[in-house]
C-alpha positions as CSV (number, residue, x, y, z in Angstrom):
1,M,-89.4,-4.8,-68.9
2,S,-86.8,-2.2,-67.9
3,E,-84.4,-1.1,-70.7
4,L,-81.7,-1.4,-68.0
5,K,-82.2,-5.1,-67.4
6,D,-79.0,-7.1,-67.7
7,K,-76.9,-4.1,-68.4
8,L,-73.5,-4.3,-66.6
9,V,-72.6,-1.2,-64.6
10,L,-69.2,-0.8,-62.9
11,V,-69.5,1.1,-59.6
12,V,-66.2,2.7,-58.6
13,D,-66.1,4.2,-55.1
14,D,-64.1,3.6,-52.0
15,E,-67.0,4.1,-49.6
16,P,-68.5,0.7,-48.8
17,R,-71.9,2.2,-47.8
18,M,-72.2,4.1,-51.0
19,V,-71.3,1.0,-53.0
20,S,-73.9,-1.0,-51.2
21,F,-76.5,1.7,-51.7
22,M,-75.9,1.8,-55.5
23,R,-75.6,-2.0,-55.8
24,M,-79.0,-2.5,-54.1
25,N,-80.8,0.1,-56.2
26,L,-79.3,-0.9,-59.5
27,E,-79.9,-4.6,-59.0
28,L,-83.6,-3.7,-58.3
29,E,-83.6,-2.3,-61.8
30,G,-82.3,-5.6,-63.2
31,M,-78.8,-4.4,-63.8
32,R,-75.7,-6.4,-63.1
33,V,-73.2,-4.7,-60.9
34,A,-69.4,-5.0,-60.7
35,T,-67.4,-2.9,-58.3
36,A,-63.9,-1.3,-57.8
37,S,-62.6,0.7,-54.9
38,N,-60.1,2.9,-56.7
39,G,-59.1,4.0,-60.2
40,R,-56.5,1.4,-60.8
41,E,-59.0,-1.4,-60.0
42,A,-61.5,0.3,-62.3
43,I,-59.2,0.2,-65.3
44,D,-58.5,-3.5,-64.7
45,Q,-62.2,-4.2,-64.4
46,V,-63.1,-2.4,-67.6
47,R,-60.5,-4.4,-69.5
48,E,-61.8,-7.7,-68.1
49,T,-65.6,-7.2,-67.9
50,M,-66.4,-4.5,-70.6
51,P,-69.2,-2.8,-68.7
52,D,-72.1,-1.0,-70.4
53,I,-71.6,2.1,-68.2
54,I,-69.3,3.3,-65.4
55,L,-70.2,5.2,-62.2
56,L,-66.9,6.8,-61.2
57,D,-66.2,8.6,-57.9
58,I,-63.6,11.4,-58.0
59,M,-62.0,11.3,-54.6
60,M,-60.4,7.8,-54.2
61,P,-57.0,6.4,-53.0
62,V,-54.3,4.9,-55.2
63,L,-55.6,6.5,-58.4
64,D,-58.3,9.2,-58.3
65,G,-61.3,9.4,-60.7
66,F,-59.8,12.1,-62.9
67,E,-56.7,10.2,-63.7
68,A,-58.7,7.0,-64.1
69,L,-61.0,8.7,-66.6
70,R,-58.1,10.1,-68.5
71,R,-56.5,6.7,-68.9
72,L,-59.9,5.0,-69.7
73,R,-60.4,7.4,-72.6
74,Q,-57.2,6.3,-74.1
75,F,-58.7,2.9,-75.0
76,T,-62.5,3.0,-74.5
77,Q,-65.5,5.2,-75.1
78,V,-67.7,3.3,-72.6
79,P,-70.1,5.9,-71.1
80,V,-69.0,7.3,-67.7
81,I,-71.0,9.2,-65.1
82,V,-68.7,10.9,-62.6
83,L,-69.9,11.2,-58.9
84,T,-69.0,14.6,-57.4
85,A,-69.9,16.6,-54.3
86,K,-73.0,18.8,-54.9
87,D,-71.1,22.1,-54.7
88,E,-68.0,21.2,-56.7
89,E,-68.7,22.7,-60.1
90,E,-65.0,22.7,-61.0
91,D,-65.0,18.9,-60.6
92,R,-68.0,18.5,-62.9
93,I,-66.5,20.7,-65.6
94,R,-63.2,18.9,-65.4
95,G,-64.9,15.5,-65.6
96,L,-66.7,16.5,-68.7
97,E,-63.6,17.9,-70.3
98,L,-61.8,14.6,-69.6
99,G,-64.5,12.7,-71.5
100,A,-67.3,12.0,-68.9
101,D,-70.8,11.7,-70.3
102,D,-72.5,13.1,-67.3
103,Y,-72.2,13.8,-63.6
104,V,-74.3,13.2,-60.5
105,G,-73.8,15.3,-57.3
106,K,-73.6,13.5,-54.0
107,P,-75.8,12.9,-52.1
108,F,-78.3,11.7,-54.8
109,S,-81.5,9.7,-54.8
110,H,-82.1,6.4,-56.4
111,R,-84.5,8.0,-58.8
112,E,-82.0,10.6,-59.9
113,L,-79.2,8.1,-60.4
114,V,-81.4,5.7,-62.5
115,S,-82.7,8.6,-64.6
116,R,-79.2,9.8,-65.4
117,I,-78.1,6.2,-66.3
118,R,-81.1,5.8,-68.6
119,A,-80.5,9.1,-70.3
120,V,-76.7,8.4,-70.9
121,L,-77.3,4.9,-72.2
122,R,-80.1,6.1,-74.5
123,R,-78.0,8.8,-76.2
124,H,-74.8,6.7,-76.2
125,Y,-76.1,3.7,-77.9
126,A,-79.0,5.1,-80.0
127,T,-78.3,5.6,-83.7
128,P,-80.0,8.6,-85.2
129,P,-82.0,8.2,-88.5
130,V,-80.0,8.8,-91.7
131,P,-82.2,10.6,-94.2
132,Q,-79.1,11.6,-96.2
133,T,-75.9,9.6,-96.4
134,L,-73.1,11.9,-97.7
135,V,-73.0,15.6,-97.0
136,Q,-70.4,17.7,-98.7
137,V,-70.4,21.0,-96.8
138,D,-67.5,22.5,-98.8
139,E,-64.1,21.5,-100.2
140,R,-62.8,21.2,-96.7
141,L,-65.5,19.4,-94.7
142,S,-67.6,16.3,-95.6
143,I,-69.8,14.1,-93.4
144,D,-71.0,10.5,-94.2
145,F,-73.8,9.8,-91.7
146,A,-74.1,6.2,-92.8
147,R,-70.5,5.5,-92.0
148,R,-70.5,7.9,-89.0
149,E,-67.4,9.4,-90.7
150,V,-66.3,13.1,-90.7
151,L,-63.5,14.2,-92.9
152,V,-61.6,17.6,-92.5
153,E,-59.2,18.3,-95.4
154,G,-59.3,14.6,-96.2
155,E,-58.4,13.4,-92.7
156,R,-60.8,11.5,-90.6
157,V,-61.9,13.2,-87.4
158,N,-62.9,11.1,-84.4
159,L,-66.0,12.3,-82.7
160,R,-67.5,11.0,-79.4
161,P,-71.1,9.7,-79.7
162,T,-72.5,12.9,-78.2
163,E,-70.5,15.1,-80.5
164,Y,-71.7,13.1,-83.4
165,R,-75.3,13.4,-82.4
166,L,-75.0,17.1,-81.9
167,L,-73.4,17.6,-85.3
168,Y,-76.1,15.5,-86.9
169,H,-78.9,17.7,-85.5
170,L,-77.1,20.9,-86.5
171,V,-76.4,19.7,-90.1
172,Q,-79.9,18.3,-90.6
173,H,-81.2,21.9,-89.9
174,A,-78.4,23.7,-91.8
175,G,-79.3,27.4,-92.2
176,Y,-81.8,27.4,-89.4
177,V,-81.3,28.3,-85.8
178,Q,-81.7,25.5,-83.3
179,T,-82.5,26.8,-79.8
180,H,-80.5,25.7,-76.7
181,E,-83.6,23.9,-75.4
182,M,-84.2,22.1,-78.8
183,L,-80.6,20.8,-79.0
184,L,-80.4,19.8,-75.4
185,S,-83.7,17.9,-75.6
186,K,-82.7,16.1,-78.9
187,V,-79.1,15.3,-78.0
188,W,-79.1,14.8,-74.3
189,G,-82.8,14.2,-73.5
190,P,-85.7,16.3,-72.3
191,E,-84.5,16.2,-68.7
192,Y,-81.4,18.2,-69.8
193,R,-83.2,21.1,-71.5
194,D,-82.0,23.7,-68.9
195,E,-78.4,22.4,-68.7
196,N,-76.8,24.9,-71.1
197,H,-73.2,24.3,-69.9
198,Y,-73.3,20.8,-71.6
199,L,-74.2,22.4,-74.9
200,R,-71.5,25.1,-74.7
201,L,-68.9,22.6,-73.9
202,Y,-69.7,20.3,-76.7
203,I,-70.1,23.1,-79.2
204,T,-66.5,24.1,-78.2
205,Y,-65.4,20.5,-78.8
206,L,-66.9,20.4,-82.3
207,R,-65.4,23.7,-83.2
208,Q,-62.0,22.6,-82.1
209,K,-62.2,19.5,-84.3
210,L,-64.0,21.0,-87.4
211,E,-63.1,24.6,-87.6
212,K,-59.9,26.0,-89.1
213,D,-60.1,28.9,-86.6
214,P,-62.4,27.8,-83.6
215,A,-62.4,31.4,-82.3
216,N,-63.9,32.6,-85.6
217,P,-66.1,29.7,-86.7
218,R,-67.4,29.4,-90.2
219,Y,-69.6,26.2,-89.8
220,I,-71.2,26.3,-86.3
221,L,-72.5,29.8,-85.7
222,T,-73.7,31.3,-82.4
223,E,-77.1,33.1,-82.3
224,R,-76.6,35.0,-79.0
225,G,-79.2,34.3,-76.4
226,V,-81.1,31.9,-78.7
227,G,-79.0,28.9,-79.8
228,Y,-76.7,27.7,-82.7
229,R,-77.0,27.5,-86.5
230,F,-75.0,25.4,-88.9
231,V,-74.1,27.4,-91.9
232,A,-76.3,27.0,-95.0
233,F,-74.5,25.2,-97.9
234,D,-75.3,23.9,-101.4
235,G,-77.0,20.5,-101.1
236,A,-77.9,20.9,-97.4
237,P,-80.6,18.6,-96.2
238,E,-84.1,20.0,-96.3
239,K,-85.3,21.4,-93.0
240,A,-86.4,18.5,-90.8
241,T,-89.8,18.7,-89.1
242,G,-90.7,17.9,-85.6
């Protein structure tokens, strides 16, 4: 049985043929499909139906995908895959910066779309194992993996699910370099092992939220050309295997 069975996907696109294409292929996977033809309808649909995932086109009338995504992130963390033109790298980066979980370039195949949906749902809803509950990095930063809580100078910091998973893998290997490929495979999935721009973007997000001076980080260190290393600290988890 498909892990996508009965998941509700909201397809947001103003091109009827594209909507029909996605509906047909997603329903073949056992998914339920709701639709919207612009960003404003999408926001209303999310409030009413609470979908498991959103496929969001960028170029739409009334309210475009970027503005819809910005408004969605004010009240929900439901995973979003933005649909962009193949050669519009700026749109992809902007979508990720606004809180999208992934992107798919048009035109795309049924196989590519379903693969991306599976990967996003897997990492969004999966809970990593918790070998150690409370991690006190120093007097400024503490992490409670059981509660999924990060405190900086006593104040709780809100992390997106992907940011949390990335931090988890870095901290569990504190003091050891994690290569780009290792982090991408563990956090995003093996099909993302060459997508280094995802990793750079989310490392930037974590540094902005955790570091006192993101330009001169003390927690998440760059090993140029190799990967990243979380600084070693007293009481750090033992090096994980596998």
